[in-house]
C-alpha positions as CSV (number, residue, x, y, z in Angstrom):
1,M,179.2,3.3,114.1
2,T,180.1,6.6,114.1
3,A,178.2,9.6,113.2
4,P,179.6,10.1,109.5
5,S,179.5,6.4,108.6
6,L,175.6,6.6,110.1
7,D,174.7,9.6,107.9
8,I,175.7,8.1,105.0
9,V,173.5,4.8,105.7
10,I,170.8,7.5,106.7
11,F,171.6,8.7,102.6
12,F,172.0,5.4,100.9
13,V,168.4,4.8,102.7
14,M,166.7,7.5,102.1
15,A,167.4,7.1,98.1
16,V,166.7,3.1,97.6
17,V,162.8,4.8,99.5
18,V,163.0,7.7,96.9
19,A,163.6,5.2,94.0
20,V,161.3,3.1,94.7
21,G,158.0,5.1,95.3
22,I,159.6,6.2,91.8
23,Q,159.3,3.1,90.0
24,L,155.6,2.2,91.6
25,Y,154.8,5.8,91.2
26,R,156.1,5.3,87.9
27,A,154.3,1.4,87.0
28,R,150.9,3.2,88.4
29,R,150.7,6.3,85.8
30,A,151.6,3.4,83.1
31,A,148.2,1.2,84.3
32,R,146.4,4.0,83.8
33,S,147.1,4.7,80.8
34,E,146.2,1.5,79.4
35,R,143.4,0.8,80.8
36,T,140.8,0.3,78.4
37,G,137.4,1.5,78.6
38,P,134.4,-0.1,78.0
39,H,133.8,2.0,74.6
40,D,136.8,1.7,73.6
41,L,136.4,-0.3,70.4
42,L,133.1,0.8,69.2
43,M,134.6,4.2,69.2
44,K,137.4,2.4,67.3
45,R,134.9,2.1,64.6
46,A,134.1,5.4,64.7
47,Q,137.2,6.5,64.6
48,A,137.0,4.9,61.2
49,H,134.9,6.7,60.1
50,A,135.0,9.8,61.1
51,D,136.4,11.6,58.1
52,G,132.6,10.7,56.9
53,S,130.0,12.2,59.8
54,A,130.5,15.1,61.3
55,F,128.6,14.0,64.2
56,L,131.3,10.8,64.9
57,A,134.1,12.9,64.5
58,K,132.6,15.5,67.3
59,A,131.7,12.2,69.6
60,C,135.8,10.7,69.3
61,K,137.0,14.0,70.2
62,E,134.3,14.3,73.5
63,Y,135.7,10.4,73.9
64,R,139.4,11.0,73.4
65,A,138.9,13.8,76.1
66,N,137.2,12.6,79.4
67,R,136.7,9.0,78.3
68,H,133.4,8.5,78.4
69,L,130.1,8.4,76.9
70,S,126.6,8.3,78.6
71,A,123.8,5.9,77.0
72,R,122.0,8.3,74.6
73,Q,126.1,8.6,73.4
74,V,126.5,4.9,73.0
75,E,123.3,4.8,71.4
76,A,123.6,7.4,69.0
77,V,126.8,6.4,67.9
78,E,125.7,2.7,67.1
79,T,123.2,4.4,64.7
80,A,124.8,6.6,62.7
81,L,128.2,3.9,62.5
82,E,125.9,1.3,60.9
83,R,123.6,4.1,58.8
84,L,127.6,4.9,57.6
85,E,128.3,0.7,57.1
86,R,125.2,0.5,55.3
87,K,125.7,2.9,53.0
88,K,129.5,2.1,52.3
89,A,128.2,-2.0,52.1
90,Q,125.4,-0.7,48.7
């Protein structure tokens, strides 16, 4: 093998390594964005009622920002949802 052909082989190997790395990075990033949190269903219900409650609107905004709710916040959101759903059923 001559020196120019060795350079070409090294270039193609590096290109393949970079391409595989990019694909792995994109797949990992997509998997992270699709991951659902433990309170996603609760917050979807809260989002449906957010226009009727400033508290639920604020809780939804905070959840979107950090994808986490404390146990106390979860209880408060559940209580607010029950109250609003009871009020709408009457």
